[in-house]
DOKOL-459156 format. One record per residue: y, z, x of N, C-alpha, C, O in turn; residue in three letters. Coordinates in pm, whole numbers, plus 50000, padded with zeros to 5 digits. Layout:
# residues N
YZXYZXYZXYZXala...
END
This chain:
# residues 220
498794999950084500015000149999501245000150089501305007450188met502234991850056503444990650133504395002250104504275009250003val505325004150194506365014350177507735008050191507844996450231ala508775015350158510135009950162511105020050218510815031950226ala512285015050257513385023250294514495020550190514955009250176ala514905030850120515915029850015517245035350069517305046550120phe518305027550058519605031750111520655032150001520725023249917tyr521455042650004522735042349934523635033050020523265029650132asp524775029049969525625019650045526895026150097527045028150217leu527835029550004529145034850048528995048150115528395057350059glu529545049250234529475061550311528175062950386528045071750471gly527215054450356525925054750419525775043550520525515045950637thr525935031250474525865019650560527245013650592527425006950694leu528205016250504529595011750525530545023250504530235032550430val531685022750568532655033650554533525032550433534265041850402ser533475021350362534285019250242533655025950121532495030050125thr534435026950011533935032049885534415023249771535035012849794asn534145027249648534465018749533535965016149522536375005449476leu536775025849564538225024249549538755012949638539705006049601val538145010949752538564999849841538434986449773539304977749785his537314984849700537124972249626538154970349518538724959549505gly538394980849440539394980149331540784977349389541544969349332leu541134983749500542444981649559542594967049608543664960949595tyr541484961549666541564947749711541834938149596542684929349608phe541134939949485541364931549367542724933949306543354924649255phe543174946149310544504949649252545614942049321546524936849256ser545544941549454546634934949530546474920049542547284913249605lys545404914749479545184900049477545154894549337544364885649304asn546034899849254546164894349118546864881049122547464877249223gln546794873849010547474861149001548944863648960549274864848842gln549794864549061551214867049036551624879849108550894889749109gly552804879449167553274891049247553474903249159553094914249198ile554074901749040554334913048954553034919648910552944931948909trp552054911848874550764917148836550114924648952549494935148933gln550244919349072549644925949188550324939149214549644949049243ser551644939549206552364951949229551964962449124551664973949158ile551974958548998551664967648890550254973448902550034985448888thr549314964548929547894969048937547684977749062546944987549059lys548344974049170548174981949294548744995849277548115005549319thr549914997049217550535010149192549635018649105549415030549130val549115012149000548215019648907546995024948979546565036148954ser546425016749069545245020949146545575032849237544835042649240thr546685031749312547065042449404547365055349329546955066049372val548085054349218548435066149140547185073649090547195085949078val546115066049061544935072149000543945076849104542915082549067asn544195074649234543255079249333542885094149327541715097749341ile543905102949305543545117549291542625120149175541755128949182pro542805112549064541935113848948540515109348979539535115748940ile540435097949053539125093049093538395103549177537215106149155phe539105109549274538485119049361538005131549288536915136749312leu538875136149197538565148149123537355146149028536455154549023ala537355135248955536245132548863534935129848936533875133248886thr535005123549054533805120749130533175133849174531945134849177asp533955143649207533435156849247532855164049127531885171549139gln533445161649011532985168448889531735162148829530755168948800tyr531785148948810530675141848746530765127048774531805120948747ser529705120948828529735106748856529805098848727530375087948726arg529255103848617529335097048489530775096348438531245085848393lys531465107748447532895107848408533695098448498534545090948450val533405098848626534105089948722533895075548682534855067948675phe532645071648656532395057548618533115053648493533635042548483asn533155062648394533815059448266535315056748291535905047648231asp535905064648380537345063048407537615051348505538495043148483ile536825051048611537095041248718536945026848672537855018848695phe535865023348610535575009248580536465003848467536494991748445phe537175012548396538125007948295539275000048362539944991948299lys539465002848491540554995648563540214980848588541064973248635his538984976848557538624962848572538784955348436538564943248429tyr539164962448334539314956248204540274944648206541404945848255lys539834933248153540664921248149540524911948266541024900748263gly539844916648371539694908148492538784896348463537794897748391glu539114884748517538314872748500537044873648585537074876948704ser535924870448520534654870548591534634860348707534164863348816glu535154848648682535194838248785536054842148903535714839449018asp537184848648873538114852448982537504863949062537634864149185arg536844873348998536194884149071535104878849166534954883649278leu534354868849118533314862849201533924855949319533414856949430lys535044848649296535714841249400536264850849507536114848449627phe536914861549462537534871149554536514879549626536794885149733leu535314880649570534284889149631533924883849772533574891749860ser534014870849794533734865349926534814869750027534504872850142lys536064870049983537124874650071536984889750091537234894650201glu536584896949990536374911450001535344914150110535524923150192leu534274906450112533254908450216533844906150354533654914550442phe534534895250375535034891850507536134901150553536184904750671glu537044905150463538204912950501538014928050498538654935450573glu537124932450409536984947150387535614952450423535504961950501val534554946650369533234952250387532624949650526532184958950594leu532604937350565531994933750695532584941750811531824947150892lys533944942850820534484950150934534204965050926534374972051027pro533784970250812533564984650796532084988550788531764999650746asn531194979650826529804983250839529694993050954530214990451063val529035004450933528905013851042528125007551160527135000551139phe528565009851282527935003551399526435005651404525714996751448pro525945017151360524495019751371523685014551253522465015151256gly524345009351150523625004851031522674993451056521494994651022ala523134982351115522204971151141521014975451229519884970951207pro521264983951326520184988451414519154996751336517954995451359glu519645005451243518735013551163517895004551076516675006351069leu518484994751009517744985450925516754977551005515614975850962ile517154972751122516234965151210515044973451250513914968651247lys515304985951288514224994751332513294997651217512074997551234lys513875000151099513085003150980512194991550942511034993350907ser512774979350951511994967250919510844965551017509764961150978arg511064969051142510024967651245508824976451215507724973851263ser509034987051134507964995851094507184990650972506244996850924leu507634978950925506934972650810507484977450676506864975150573gly508624983950676509204989050551510044978750481510784971350547leu509954977950352510834969050275512204975650268512304987650246arg513244967750287514634972850292515284970850154515454959650106gln515634982250091516194981749956517474990249946517475001849986val518524984549894519794991649874519964994849727519784986249641val520315007249700520545012149563521955017649556522225028449608val522875010249491524295013649499524965013549365524565006449273thr526015021649356526845021749239527965011849242528775011449149gly528035003849348529074993249358528744982049263527644981649207ala529654973149243529434961649151528674950649223528964947049337ile527694945349152526734935749214527434923749283527104920449397asp528344917449216528944905349272529764908449397529974899749482met530234920849407531064924749524530234927149647530744925649758met528984930749632528164934049749527114923349781526374924949878val527034912849706525994902549725526054896649868525024895049934ala527294893349913527424887750048527004897850155526384894150254glu527354910450134527004920750231525494923150240524964926050347leu524824921850126523364923550126522704912650211521734915350282met523204900650204522664889950286522964892250434522134889550521gly524174897350460524584900150599523724910950661523354910050778tyr523394921150584522544932150634521084928950632520274936650684leu520744917750573519364912850566518434922850495517324925550540glu518934928150381518074936950301517184928050214517544916650183val516044933250176515064925250096515424925449948515324915149881asp515834936749897516174938149754517364947549739517634955749828asp518054946449630519114956549601519354956949451519104947249379tyr519844968249407520264969749271521684975849273521964984849352val522554970749185523904975249182524394975849037523714971148946ala525554981449017526114981748881526644968148842527044960248927asn526634965548712527084952648661528174954548556527984961948459arg529274948248575530334948448477529944940948350529264930748357leu530364946048237530164938648111531314928748093532484932348107glu530954916248063531964905948039531804900147897530684898047850phe532924897747830532954891347700533924879547711535094881447744val533424867447684534264855847699534904854447834536044850047846asn534134858347939534604856848075535544867748123536054866748235gly535774877948044536694888648083535964902048082535154904747993arg536274910448183535634923648190536134932648079537324932948046ala535194939948021535544949547913535974962947965536554971047892thr535674965448092535974978648150534774988048138534864999948169gly533634982448093532424990248083531324984348172531384972648211arg530334992748203529194988248282527984985748191527814992348089leu527174976148229525924973648162524884983748209524864987348327leu524024988448119522974997648164521874990148236521674978348211pro521154996848325521345011148362522465012748462522665004248549pro523195023648449524305026448540523755034048661523175044748648val523945028148779523365033748901524185045748950525255044149009met523675057548924524325070048970523325081348960522555082148864ala523365090149058522575102449056521105100549015520355093549082ser520715106848904519305106448860518855092548824517665089448837ala519765084048779519375070348742518875062748863517975054548850thr519445065348981518955058849103517505062649128516675054149162lys517205075449112515835080249135514875073849034513765069949071ala515295072848910514485066548808514215052048839513095047248822ser515245044748885515105030848920514105029349035513235020649032trp514235037949135513345037349251511865039349207510975032249254ile511615048949117510275051249068509715038549000508585034149026arg510545032948913510115020748839509875009348936508875002248925thr510775007449030510644996749128509374998349212508664988549238tyr509115010649254507915013349335506655010649260505705005049315ala506635014349133505425011649052505224996849033504094991849041glu506324989649008506184975248983505824967649110505104957649103arg506294972149225506064965049350504904970349431504594964949537glu504264980849382503114986349450503534993649579502844992749681gly504635000649575505175007549690504815022149686504965028449581ile504335027749797504005041749806505275050049833505865048949940ser505685057949738506905066149757506655077249857507575081449927leu505425082049865505115092649964505275088150107505485096250197ser505165074650128505305068950258506695062750282507005057750390glu507505063450178508825056750183509915066350233509745078550238ser511065060150269512225067350321513395065250226513445055450151tyr514355074750231515605072950156516745078650240516605088850308ala517885071750233519065075650316520275075950227520485066950146tyr521095086550241522325087450167523275096950237522865104550325thr524565096450198525545105250260526025115850157526765124950194asp525615114650032526235122849926525225131749855524075128049832ser525695143749822524885153349748524545148149612523515152149556met525335139449555525055134049423523795125449422523225122649316ser523345121049541522125113449551520885121749585519865116449627asp520985134749566519855143449593518595139149516517495139649571leu518725134949387517525130449314516835118749386515605117849387pro517635109949445517085098549517516285102749638515235097049667met516775112949709516075118049824514775125249782513815125549859leu514775130849665513665139149622512405131149584511315136849576ser512555118249562511405110449513510595104049625509535098249601val511115105049748510395098649864509775109349958510185120949958val508825105350032508195114250126509005116950249508795127250314gly509955107950284510745109550407512215108150379512785097650405his512855118750324514315118150300515085120250431514635127550520pro516225114050442517085115850557518525114450509518795108050407ala519455120450583520875119750544521645112950653521325114250771val522685105450613523555098350705524995102150682525485101550569ile525695106250789527105109850778527295118950655528165116050572asn526515129950640526495137450512527765145350486528455149650579pro528065147250358529095156850322528565170850349527385172650379asp529435180750338529095194250380527915199850300527025205950358ile527895197850169526835203250088525495196650121524455203350125arg525525183550145524265176650178523775180450315522575181750337leu524705182350410524305186650545523605199950539522585202050604arg524175209350459523555222550443522175221350386521245228050432thr522015212750284520715210750221519735204450318518555208050321thr520205195050397519325188350494518835198050599517655197850637ala519735206750646519335216850747518335226350687517365230050753ile518545230350563517615239450495516215233650483515225240750501his516135220550454514835214050433514315207050561513255200750560his515075208250670514685202050798514575187050785513645180950838asp515535181150714515595166450706516375160850820517315167350868trp516035148850867516825142550974518285140350932518545136350818pro519195142751022520625140150999521075129551100521065131851220ile521465117851047521855106651130523355104551128524015107651028leu523895099551234525305095851242525375081351284525045078151398asn525795072451194525865058151226527225053751269527435041951296leu528155063251278529535059751313529695056051458530795052951502lys
END
């Protein structure tokens, strides 16, 4: 039976987070006034994003993705290529490609499980040479974002549930698999594999890792 390495993305393999993507799209609106207005709105709401993310990822998602309401699906796809070149690619942690390469050499399938938007990370997934990935998907009606996500929403316990389903479908042994993340919110994801590890962890996750004697990696 095969095994896999499951990775979170933001803060784990790249130093960027969801706000970087929103900020990039905000300042690249069609028209100077629209860009200024959207950018100011994004910056003003950063404290709210940070506070709600600490409180609940579900609440964060409900508030955060509303800022995409009205965005053109075609334009988001077009700008996602620029986002990769200008924002994501330069911010891949130096040790990330090496970790993935070493993991692949052990015969592990490389899988990214992220709360980012699928179209925004597609180019990055190819660059990192991962085998599979799952990401959040914006809901579009008549080519415009509604500000909501399509289920399942990738966050916390949902990531763990997706990994279990994926492993069962693909014949992957979770007891022989690995998982990597930087955030305490992904603790359920770490709990479903036999070999959990943390990367650039926040304080709470570092404490948990030390308590359980999990490997602590620094890819910076």
